[in-house]
N, C-alpha and C positions, 0 to 999 in steps of 0.2 A: 160591795160598798165601790158607790159612785165619786172620785172624787171630784177636787176641782182646785185652781188658782186663781182667784179675782182679782182687781183690784187693777189700778191703771199700771199698764206695761213699764217693767223695771221694777215696780214696787210693790208683789203680788202677794195676796195671804191665805192661806189654807181656808178652805173648806169641802165641806160635800152635797152630794145634792141626796134630799132625804128621801124614802118611802113614798113622801107624796109628792115628788119632785120641787120641793122648795130648798133654795140657796143658805146654806149655812153656816156661821163663822167656825174654823177647826182651831182658830190661833188661842186661844188660851188651849190648846192641851199638844200642840206641834209648832216649830217656826213654820217652815216652808213644808210642802210636799216636795225631796228630794231625795239623794241616798240616802243619806240617813233616818227620812221617814219611813221609809220605804224596807226596812232590815224587817224580818217576818213576824219580831217579838212586836212592834212597832203597830204593824199592819192590825195584830191581835191583838191588841190594848183598846185602837182606835173601834175598833167592829164592837166590842160590846157598853160605847157611852150611850146615853139615852142621846136619840138626836132630838130630840123633841126640847131639850134643855137647854141647845144649841143658838146662840141666837139669830137669827133668822134675816135674811139680807134681801134687799131691791131683787128682783126678776132679774130688772134689766142692766145691771150689774156687771161689766165687762168681765171674760172670761178671756186668764193669758195660758199659755199651756200648763195642762195640768201637769207637769213636771220639771221644776226648776234643776239649776246650775248642772244642763243634762253634760257630759265631759265628753260620751264620744255616742257621734250618731253615727249608725252604718244602716245598708240598704241593700237590701235583692235585687239583683235584675232580673227582668225576663224569669219570672215566677211561677208564672203564667201561659202553659203551651197555646193555645189561642192567641197572646200577646207576640208570642215569640213572632207568631204566622203572621203579625199583618207587623210585625218590623223588620220580614222577611231576614230574621235568623233563625241559627239552630238551636233546638232544645238544648241547653247546657247541662255537659255530663254532670259539675258539680254546682256548687250554687257562686252565683257570682255576688263578688261581695264588691260595693264600693261607700266613697265614703260618702254623708252629708256634713257642711262643717255645722256643726252644734250654733255657732253666730246667726244661720238663718230659720234658726226656732220661732215660730210667732205664739200669735191664739190663736183659736180656733175660726172667729170672724173675720180679726184684722186684715186689712187691705193685704194684695200682695201687691209689692210695685214692680217695676218694669224696668230692668237693671240697663244702664248706659249701653247701648248698642244691639238692644234687644232686638232678635229678628224672627223663631221661631218661636213663641212663649206654646209650655202648654201643661199638659194636668194630670194628675194620676192619683185615683183613690185607694188606697193601699190601708191594710190590718196593722200595726203595730205592735209590738210588743214591748214591755220593760222589765230591767235585771231586777233583779229583789237583794241577790246578796253575792258577794266576790265566784267569779263564774271561769275555771281556766280546764281542760279537758273533763266537760262536764260529758255524759254517757247520755243518748235518748231515752231511756230506761227512768232518768234523774234530771230530765230538764225542765219538770212541769215544779219542778223545789224552788228551779233558779228563778221563776215568770213572777213579779207580782200582778201585772195585770196588764190590759190593751187600751189600747186608744183606736184614733182618728190619726189616720199622716195623710196628706195633699203630696204629694212626691215632685213639687213643680220643678219645672226642669224649662233651662233654654235653648231648644236643640242643635240650636247655629254652636254656643258654645261649646256640647257633649259632641257633641260625632262629627265636629264641620270644621274644629280648631284642631285637631289635635293633641295626644296624650291623654289622659283622664277624664273617666266620665262627669270627676267632682266637678270640673269648673262649669258645669252645665246646668249644677243640683242643689249652688251652696251658694247663691245668690242670696241676699239678703231680703227676708219676709215668703222664703223658698221652704219651708220644712212647718206648715198649721199642724199643731198637735192638739185632740181634744173633740166635743168638749169636754171628756169626763175620762180619769185613768176609771175602767172599772175592775178591780178586783179579781182573781183569776175564777174562783168559787163564781162566779154568781155570769160568767160570761159563755157558759154552757159549753155544746163544741163546737169549739173556733174551727173543725175543718167541714162545719155547714155554717155558714155568714155571709148571706147575702149580702150584694154591697152595691153601693150605685153614685152615679157623679151626672152630673147636670152642668148646661153651660148656659146660662139667659135660658134659664125654663126645660128646655131641650134634653134629653137624652140622652148623653152620650157613649157612657160605660155604663153597661148593666153585668155583674157578674158575682160567684159564689166562693171561696176561700176551698169549696171541695174541689175546684180545679187547680189548683198551687202545685206544679210539681215539686219543689221541695217541701214538706209538712213543716211547720215551725221546732218541734223537739229535733229533727236534723241538719237543722238551720244552725238555733242554737250550739249544739253538740261541734258543727263541722268549725263556726265557728271561734269557738272557745279551743281548740288543738291550734288556733295561728296567733291568738290573743287574749290577753286578759280584758273579762270583761266586769263591772266594776256598778255597786249598786244605785240605779237612776238610768244607765245607759237605755240612749235607747235603738232598736232594730226593725225599721220598715218594712216589709215583707215580699212587694210587688206586687204589679196590678195587672186586674183584667185586662182584655183589649175593649177599644172606643178610645182611644187617644187620637189627637190627633196626626199624629208623626205616621198611624197607620192609613189615614186615610188617603185614597186616589188622588183627591186634590185635595190636599190637606189645608185648613182651615184654621192657624192659627190665635190663640188669646191677644183680645187686644185692649186699648186704655176703655174703661167702662164695661167691661164682661165679668159677668157673677158666676164662677162656678159656687154648686152646690154638692155636697159628698153624705155618706150616707151608708153607714154599714148596720144591721141587726144587732143592738143591745148595746150598744156605742154610741145611739146618740146622729145628732147629725152637726155638718158646720158646713161657714159659706163665707169666702172670698171675694171682694170686689176688688177689678184689677185696676191700676192708678198709673200714672206716665210716672218715671223719674223724680225724686227730689232729694234733696243732699241733705 
């Protein structure tokens, strides 16, 4: 099942993409796609709905993040060996965890706004997973039971803020619009083998990143088990799992994003998203 949230920013409603690719309204069945709606029993109930009986919506309707009211938005750094190499950093012995503040989340095709004093704006296509039930001290063997589904994340990053202004990475990862999610939240039963998903990102139609989740250093069950040793995760929390090589930071002569550039990301089975970079505005 492909779950979506549609409508004006801040006023999204729940929906789904049916088997024919049509956008349909779910607001007669749930209030939103958030922590409460991601519980296993709710997902099971939604799966048996007659999709053809749901109201059909205009295909041009704006899509927001497929998960609303995200409480915790975590990311895993340097999780692809070839990306760590291009960044000139060692392969980590344990997963590198950092925050993306949840206020950075936006829709899959919303504009990405350059923050004030932006100098080195970069892209990162990533596979993200969404928690479906409270997770604490989860074992790798049981990890799949806690994951509702998967989506695309563009882990937009300001490298000057991230690496040159001291402190933690969160400063370069959390500006407004730095967390496009979507277009869909694909339930785990429909995604296939998450350890073999092709992924890519283009800038202005030119391929920058080509990768596959097969080259992850730490696989998703290990990530979830590891994170849950240090904190409790709640339904609706999002963890994005790292990026393959091809980011601007890894270039010999980096070409960072500028206003007017367009990023286009895709992952097998999860659709695609695109954002235009726009100047800062209040």
